[in-house]
C-alpha positions as CSV (number, residue, x, y, z in Angstrom):
1,M,14.8,34.8,-40.8
2,T,14.5,31.1,-40.0
3,K,16.9,28.8,-38.2
4,A,18.7,26.3,-40.3
5,N,18.0,23.4,-37.9
6,A,14.4,24.3,-37.0
7,K,12.1,21.3,-36.4
8,P,9.2,20.7,-38.7
9,T,5.8,21.7,-37.4
10,T,4.3,18.2,-37.8
11,P,2.6,17.0,-34.6
12,E,4.6,14.5,-32.6
13,T,3.1,11.2,-31.8
14,T,3.2,10.2,-28.2
15,P,3.3,6.6,-27.1
16,S,0.2,5.3,-25.4
17,T,0.4,5.4,-21.6
18,D,-2.3,2.8,-21.2
19,K,-0.9,-0.2,-19.4
20,P,-2.1,-3.6,-20.2
21,A,-4.7,-4.8,-17.7
22,T,-3.2,-6.8,-15.0
23,P,-5.4,-9.5,-13.5
24,E,-6.8,-8.7,-10.1
25,V,-5.4,-11.0,-7.5
26,K,-7.9,-12.1,-4.9
27,I,-6.5,-11.6,-1.4
28,D,-8.0,-13.8,1.2
29,L,-8.7,-11.8,4.4
30,T,-10.9,-14.4,6.0
31,K,-8.2,-16.1,8.1
32,P,-8.9,-15.7,11.8
33,A,-5.6,-13.9,12.5
34,I,-6.2,-11.4,9.7
35,K,-9.8,-10.8,10.8
36,D,-8.6,-10.2,14.4
37,A,-5.9,-7.7,13.1
38,I,-8.5,-5.8,11.1
39,A,-10.8,-5.7,14.1
40,K,-7.9,-4.5,16.3
41,G,-7.0,-1.8,13.8
42,L,-10.6,-0.5,13.6
43,A,-10.9,-0.5,17.4
44,I,-7.7,1.5,17.7
45,I,-9.0,4.1,15.1
46,K,-12.3,4.3,17.0
47,E,-10.4,5.1,20.2
48,G,-9.1,8.2,18.5
49,K,-5.5,6.9,18.0
50,T,-3.5,7.4,14.9
51,K,-3.5,5.2,11.8
52,A,0.2,4.5,12.5
53,D,-0.7,3.1,15.9
54,A,-3.4,0.9,14.3
55,A,-1.0,-0.3,11.6
56,R,1.8,-1.1,14.1
57,A,-0.6,-3.1,16.3
58,M,-2.0,-4.9,13.2
59,Y,1.5,-5.7,11.9
60,D,2.5,-7.4,15.1
61,T,-0.5,-9.8,14.6
62,I,0.0,-10.6,10.9
63,K,3.7,-10.0,10.2
64,G,4.1,-13.6,8.9
65,E,1.6,-13.0,6.0
66,P,2.7,-11.9,2.5
67,K,3.1,-8.2,1.8
68,E,-0.1,-8.0,-0.4
69,V,-2.2,-9.5,2.5
70,I,-0.8,-7.1,5.0
71,V,-1.3,-4.1,2.8
72,A,-4.9,-5.1,2.1
73,A,-5.5,-5.6,5.8
74,F,-4.0,-2.1,6.5
75,V,-6.4,-0.6,4.0
76,Q,-9.4,-2.1,5.8
77,G,-8.3,-2.1,9.4
78,A,-6.3,1.1,9.6
79,T,-8.4,3.0,7.0
80,L,-5.4,3.8,4.8
81,T,-5.1,4.3,1.1
82,E,-3.3,1.7,-1.0
83,K,-0.2,3.8,-1.2
84,G,-0.3,4.8,2.4
85,A,-0.7,1.1,3.4
86,L,2.3,0.2,1.4
87,T,4.4,2.9,3.1
88,Y,3.2,1.8,6.6
89,W,4.0,-1.9,5.7
90,Y,7.5,-0.9,4.8
91,N,8.0,1.2,7.9
92,C,6.6,-1.6,10.2
93,K,8.8,-4.2,8.5
94,R,11.9,-2.0,8.8
95,K,11.2,-1.2,12.5
96,A,10.6,-4.9,13.3
97,A,13.9,-5.9,11.6
98,K,15.7,-3.2,13.6
99,K,14.2,-4.5,16.8
100,A,15.2,-8.1,15.9
101,A,18.8,-7.1,15.3
């Protein structure tokens, strides 16, 4: 007994999930303020404080920089992953905006 609207057993083709290569953007972390923020973050981590403490201290120093620069600095200075650094950037930005209001 077969169903009248049964699907054929031919294999389905799936679209490719490969994304086109996006060019790597070079982020300049050599500005003195950024270097200071990274050093400050590493010092805070070395003291045994949390990555969140390091990111908040770093953000106060470099909050005028573009998002990509801040995230890259968080990766180096607060020892965060790329995704974690983006989350911390968002939280720091939101907290600073709330403080300013």
